[in-house]
N, C-alpha and C positions, 0 to 999 in steps of 0.2 A: 371453328375447329382448328387447332394448330397442326402443323406439318407433323410434329411429334406424335399427335394422337391418331393421325390417319393411317399410320402403319406401325408395325412392330416386328422385331426379330426374336427367335427363340430357337432352341433346339428340342427335339421330340423324337417319339417313336411312333410310327404309323400303326394304329391298332387295326384298322379295317378300311376298306374302299369300296364305294358303290358307283358303278359307271352310269353316266347319264348322257343322253344324246349320242352323237356319233364320235366325239372326241374328248369330252369332259368327265371328270370324276369328282365325287364329293369324298373326302377322306376325313377320318377321325384321327386326330393327332393328340397324343398324350405328351404334353410338353412340360419342360422344366419350370418355366416361369409363368406360363398362362393356364396351367391345368389342361384339362381336356377340352377340346373344341372341334367343331366340324368346320371346313373351309372347302372351297371348290378350287380345283386345278383346271383352269380352262385350257383345252387343246392338248392335255398332257399325253393323250394316246396317240397323237400325231407322231409320225416317225421323225420329224424334224424339231420336236419340242425339246427344249433345253432342260426341262424338268423330267423328262422321260427317262425312267430307271431310277430316279432319286426317290420318287414318292410311291414306293412299293411296301406293301404291308410287312412289318417286322423290321424294317429299316430305320435306323437311327439317323436323323437327318438335321440340318441347319436350314431354317426357312426364314424367308422375309414375307410378311403378310400384310395385305391392305385390307382395312376395315371396310365392309360393305353395309348396305342398309339391312338386309336380312341374313346375308351369309358373307363371311370373309373370304378374301381371294389370295391364293398363294401366288406370289409374283416371282420368288426365287426359291431354289431348293439345291442343297449341296449335301451329298452323303458323308456322314461321319463314320458309320459302321454299316456296311451292307450285310453282314452276318451270311456271307455266301456259303460258308461250310454248314452252318445250321440249316439253311434252306435246302442244301443238297442231300441232306440225311432225312429220310421220311419220318422216322420216328421223333427225331429231335425237333423237326419243324412242327410236328403235331403238338408236341409239348409246348412250344414256343406260342403257338396259336392259342393254347388253352390258358397259358399265364397272361397272354394279351387280352383274352376275354375276361378273365378275372379282373384284371386291373380296369377294364372298361366298365364292369358291373359294380366294383367297388368304389368307383369315383363319381363325382358330379361335375357337371360342366363348369368351366372358368373358375375353379378353385385350385389354387396351387397345392400340389401334394408331393413336395420334394421327396420325402422319405420313400413313398411308393415308387416314384420315378426311378430313384436311385437303385431300389431294389430290383426293379424290372431291368433296368440296364445291367446290373451285376448277373442277373440270372440269364439273360441273353448272351452276355460275354461268356459265361460258363458253358452254356450249351453249344455256342459257336466253337468252343475249344474242345468239345467232345464230352461234356457232362452227361450224366444219365438221367433217368427220370427222377432221381433223388433231388435233382435242382428244382423240379416242380413241387416236390414235397416241401421243400426249403421254402419256396416262394409262398406256398399256402400258409404255412406255420407262421412266417413273419408278417405276411399281409394281414392276417387275423389280428396279431399283436399290435400293428401299426394303427389299424382302424377301430380299435378298442374292443376287439373281440378275442382277446388273447386266451388260448385254451388254459383251463385250470388243470395243471398237471402235478402239482406239489401236494394238494390236499384234496378231499372230497369236495366237488363242485356243489353239493347240497348242504352238508352239515359243517364243512370246513375243518374236518378233523384229519389228522395226519394218516396217510395211507401206508398199509404194510407192503412189503415187497412180495407181490403174488399177481396172479392174473386179475386184471381188473376191468370193470365196465367203463367204456367210454361212450358218453351221450352227447350228441349234437345239441339237442334242446337244452341240456343242463349246462352245456358249455365247458365239458372237460370230463375228468375221471370221476367215478361215483363209487363209493365204498359199499361193501356187501349189505350194511344196514340200510342204506339209502336206496338200493336198487328198485324197490317198489316205487319210489317217488319219481324215477326217470321213466319218462313216456316212451322212450326207445333207447337203443344202444347195442353195442356189440363188446364181446370180451377181448381184451388185448393181452397179449403175452407179455411177461416181464421184460423181455428183450425189446419189444416194441415201445413199451413205456420209456425205457431207458434212451432209445433212439430219439424219441420225441423230446425228451428232456435235454438231451445233448444238443439237439438242433437249435434250441433257443439261444444258446451262446457261442456255437461253433461258426465259423465262417463257412460260406457256401462251398469252398473247396474242401475244407475238413469234412464237411457233412457228406459231399459227394465221394470222398475217398473211403467212406465206410463200406466194407464188403457185406452186403445184404443179399440173402437167398431170395428166390422168387416168392416163397411163402410169405416172408417178412415184408418185402416190397408191396405185395398185394394187401397185406394187413394194414400197413401204413397209409396206402392210397385210400382204402375204404374208410379208415378212421378219420383221416384228414377231410375226405369229402363229406363225411357226416357232420363234421364241424362247420364246413363252408356252406352246406345246403340250407340250413335254418336261416342264415344271414341273408342269402339271396332270395330264399322262398320260391326258387324254381330251379330246374335244371339248366345247366350250360349247354349250348348247341355243341361245343366240342366235346363235352363229357359224353353226351349221347352218341356222337360220332365214334369216339375211342372206345366206349363200351361194346359198340356193335362190332367194331374191329377185333376186339378181343374175344368176343364169342365166336367170330368167324375164323379166329386164329390166323389173322393176317394183318399187316400194317401197310396198306397203300398211302399215297400222299393225300393229305388234306389241303385242298387249294386255299391259299391265303384269302381268297375272296369268299370262302365258305361261310366264314364267321359274320354273321349279321346281327345288328342290334335288334332287339325287340322293344384262351388259349392254353508187406506185413502191415496189416491194417489194424488200427486201434479198435478195440470195442468201446463203445460209449462208457465213460466213467460212471460210477455210482453217483446219484444225485446227493 
């Protein structure tokens, strides 16, 4: 084995952490060059550890990693973006954890996924700068497209016929909007308003900042969250931990902090133009 193959360097985002023993942690890093992988940070929880504070969930970091027999080992870590503002805001931290869990579930180990990584970097940067929950909706919409599950929004997902401008059924199992004639063929779905359809279509080509700058009322925000959740759920085939948590908070009408360690593997304004 050559010296070069014994170790590697990459940048990445810490998706989650599991503490082991008295001072070690196993971290899941979603990296730019190596894809997603687990590695151990030995002694990282000791007060004098040089890596302490750098390998925190939601932190973008540059790491040096030594290859191990069963598990790689972090040997150096340096923060690129700590996302302190994001972590200080309870709601935005919960949204970031939700996006992190989505990235975790939509990727497989050791496969480079640069488009997803760059999307997650952009969303975290936006949330750190004060973006709203619309950043998470943007992440869902584009994550589906990148991974081959792009929502059918221009024509009926069943018959492929052009859709009239009216309230329209959106179906997760069908993979998008469904016309009136094909509704019986959709196993499930919900009716979307004309405005919600326009917002989703706009989001496909808008930048994250343009999308976040849209002024949406609470009703429309809930409509979009439910619709995109319906599209994500069939792909994952199970509920996310963060989704269950945030749903419970919404029912309780309160938003306390979701600890970054909560997520475990088993996170004058234009109206959208006419399509």
